[in-house]
N, C-alpha and C positions, 0 to 999 in steps of 0.2 A: 319531771326534771325541768327546772327553770334556770335560764342563764341570760346574762346581759349580753348586749352586742355593742362593741366599740367600733366606731368608724371615724377616722381622723386623717388629716393631711399629713404626709410624711416629709422628711427632709430631702428625700430623693438622692440617697447615696447608693449608686449602682454597685460600687465596689463592696460596700457592706452587704448588699442584698445577694451578690454572687459569691460572697465570702472570699473575694480577692484579698481582703483584709479582715481579720477577725478581732472583735473587741474582747475585753476581759470577761464579759458576761456570757460569752459564747462557749459552749462545751463542744470542742472540736471532735470528740469521739462520737457525738450524735449528729454531726453535720451531714453524715451519709444518709440520714433520714429526711433531709430537706427535699423539697420538690421544686424543680425548675420547670415552669410551664412554657416560658419562652424567654429568649434573650438575643436581641439584635443590636447591631451598632447604630446608635442614634443618628449619626451623619448619613448612613445609608438610608435610614428611614426618611430623613428629610429629602433626600434625592428622590425616593420613590413617591412621596406625597406631593412634592411641590415643584419639581423640575419642569414639568410641562407648563404649569401655571406661571412659573418664573420666565420661561421663554416667551409666553404670550404677553406678559407684562412688559418685558424689555423691548419687544417688537413695537409696542405702541409709543415708546418714549422718543421724543424728538431731541431731547437734550441728553448727552452721554452721562452727565453728572447725576441724573435721576435713575439711571439703570442700576440694578442690583447684581453684583458679581456672585455673591454667595449668600443665599437666604438663611442658612444655618448661622453664619457669622452675624448677619444683621439682627436676628432675634437674640443671639447670645449677648451682643453688645448693647442692645436696646433695653428700655426700662418698662415698656408697656406689657410685654408678655414674657413668660419663662419658656425655656427650651422644652421643658416637659414638667408634668405634675405627678405626684405620687399620692396614693390613698392606701391606708392600712386598715385591715379588718381583723377583728379578734372576737372570739366567743369566750365569755367568762373571764376568769383571771387565774393567777398562779395557784390559788387555793382550791378552786373548784374544777379547773380544767388543766391541771398541770401536765406538761408534756410526758412525764414519766408514769402517768396513770392511764387507766383504760379510758377515762373521760377525755384525756388529751388525744388519744388515738381517734376517738369519736369526733373531736373537733377537727382533726386533720381530714377525716373523710368528708365532713360537711363542707369545709372550706374548699376542698378539691372539687366537689360537685358544684358548689357555688361559682367557682371560676370557669367551669365548662361553658356557661352561657353568657359570661360577662361581656365579651366582645360583641356578641350578637345583640345584646341589650343596649350596647353603647357604640353605635356605628360611627359617631363623631369623635370617639376617643381611641386613637390607634395605640394599642398596647404593644410595646416593644420589649418589655422586660417584666417578668412576674415570678415571684419566688415565695414559697411557703417555708417558714422556718420552724424546725423542730429541735433546734439546738440551743434555744433560750428557754425561759421558764414557762411561757404560755404559747401554744401554737398561734401564729398570726401570718397573714399574707400581705406582701408588698406588691402593689400594682402600679407600674410606671407607664404613663401614656402621654401622647402628643395630641392635644385637642385641636381640631381644625373645622373650618366651615368651607362650603362650596358656594359658588355664585355670589361672591362678595362684590359689592358695588364700589369699593375703594381698595387700593393696593392690588395685591394678587387676587385673582378670582377664587383661588383655593389658598387659604392662608391660616396661620395659627391664630386661634381665638378661643380662650377658655369660656368666657361668658357666652359667646356666640355658639359654641359647640353644645353647651348645655341647653341654650334656648332652642336650638334646632331639635333637641330631643324632648322639648316640652317643659323645661325647667326655666322659668323666667323670673323667679323671685318677686321683688317688688316692695318688700318691707325690710327694715333693719334687722329684725330677728329671724326672717325667713328669706335668705338669699338664694340665688340659683344653686350654690354649693350645698346649702342646708337641705333644700328640696331634694336634690339628687342623692345626697347621702341617706336621707330618710327613705327614699325609694329603694336604694340598694339594701338597706337594712331590712326592708320588707321582703325583698327577694331572698335574703339570707335566712330570714325567719321561716320562710316557706320550706327551704331545704332542711332547716333544723326540725320543723314539724314532722317531716317525713322520716326523721331519725328519732322521733320521740322526745325532742327537746323543745320546750316552749320559750318564747322570747319574754324575758323579764323586763318590761318597759318601765322606765323610771321617770319619764317626762323631762321637762326642762326646769332649771333653777328659777329663771325669770317668771315662769308661769306660776310656780308655787308662791313666790314673793308677792305677785299681784293678787293672788287669792287671799293671802294673809292680810294684806292691806285692806281689801274689800271687807273681809270679815270684821276687821277692827272698826271700820267706819260704821258698819251695820250694828255692831255691839254698842257703840256710843249712842246711836239713835234710839236703841231699845232702852237704854238706861234713862234717857231723857223722858221717854214716854212713860216709863214706870214711875218716875217721880211725879208726873202730872196726874196719874190715876190712882195713887196710893190710898187716897181717902174716898174713893168712889164706892159704888154699890158692889154687892156680891157678884153680880154678873161681870163687872169690870175686873174684880179680883180673880175670877175664873179665867178671864182672858189673860191676865198677867201670868197665872200659873202655866197656861199653854205656851206663852212666850218664853218662860223659863225652860220649859221642856225643849222647845226649839233651840234655845241658846245652848243647852247641853248637847244636843245633836250636832250643832255647829262646832262646838268645842272638840267633839270627837273627830269631826271632819278635819279640823285644823291639826289635831294630833297625827292623823293619818298622813296629811300633807307633809308634816314635819318629818315623819319616818321616810317618806319618799325622797325628801331632800337629803337625808343622811345616806340613803342608798345611792343617790346620784353622786354624792361626794366620793363614795367608794369607787364608782365607775371612773370618775375624773382622776382619782389617785392612780388607778391602773393605767389610764391614758398617759398621765404624767410620767409614769415609770418607763413607758415605751419611748417617750420623747427624750428622757435622760439617757436611755441606751443609745439612741440615735446620736446624741451630742457626744457621748464617749467615743463612738465609732469615728465620727468626723475628726475628733482631736487626735486619735491614733493615726488616722490616715494622713493628717497634716504632718505629724512627727516623722512618719516613715518617708514622706516625700521630701522633707527638709534634709533628712539623712542622706537620701539619694543625691540631692542637689549638692550637698557638701562634698561627696565623693567625686562628682563630675567637676567641681571647681578645682579640686586638688589635681585631677588628671590634666585639666586645661593648663594650670600653672606649670606642671611638669613639661608638657610639650612646648610651652612658650619659652621656657628656659633653654630647652634643647635647641630650638630653632635660632634663638638669639646667639647662643654660643657658636653655632655652626656658621652663621653669617659673619661673626666677628673674627673668628680664627681661621676660616676657610679650610676647615678640616673635614674629613669624611665622616659620615654618620656613625660608622663603627668606632672610630677613634674617640668620638664624643660620648656615645651612648654607654660604652663599656665602663669607663671610670665612674660615670654618674650613677649607674646601677649599684655600685659598691658603696655609695654614700649612705 
């Protein structure tokens, strides 16, 4: 059995992950099958990770305006780092690992085993919330974490740093196509594939789209060179004609290779489509969260207006609360 592995950055909607709010694509009857690995308040996590470093930092500041009152709020309002990051892992898709099939249960078992060693493998990524969802079409796991580094030479000696956290774990990137994030995701996919192997599932690797395009361009250039050489040797000796035949055979082999590369691209498009489906689900969830919050806000505004009218009338007429409140409730 071969299955693809999807690993992507998520939106980071904790309310969605914990099912505080449920999107339309969620089957609430199956939410009981979800798995919560951990869930902590992120503000408490910031206190645990950074309070001591914050105290050391503030003690060194001679100017009060350079001191930091709340590190959580500093990061939340800043633009350099996010409060936390989320990664989503999924095996296969809704067609070959559907949650309501035996393969879906197998995917759940593999993802649970994969999660057991995640924190140990990633000491610089503090996981505060992690959930495996079995109430959507394909089993997948959300992992929310705060990336941090120690012994920093600027700012707090222990501070939030996504690139720094991955660099301390050995992922330093260096190229446009292979960033720290890409290196780390690839390493985690390798770990997931090991767990899959123990359960009899092989990783169906599809490569990268850019790689395939570069191969096609190279093959095209080589083919043009071969055509030019054939035109020059067409009137040559039998020995030269024999060489031409060998080149034609090689060209046929290269064409077959290009065909295989094209098939790999089509398979990759399938994987990207599955990833896009997950992102759409995340977008729907955020839209519903926003709608519910706006509804709650509207209710609070109505309550505020009611109490404001009550107080205004009380001050103007100098009447008791009971004399005012009773007729107003009859309105």
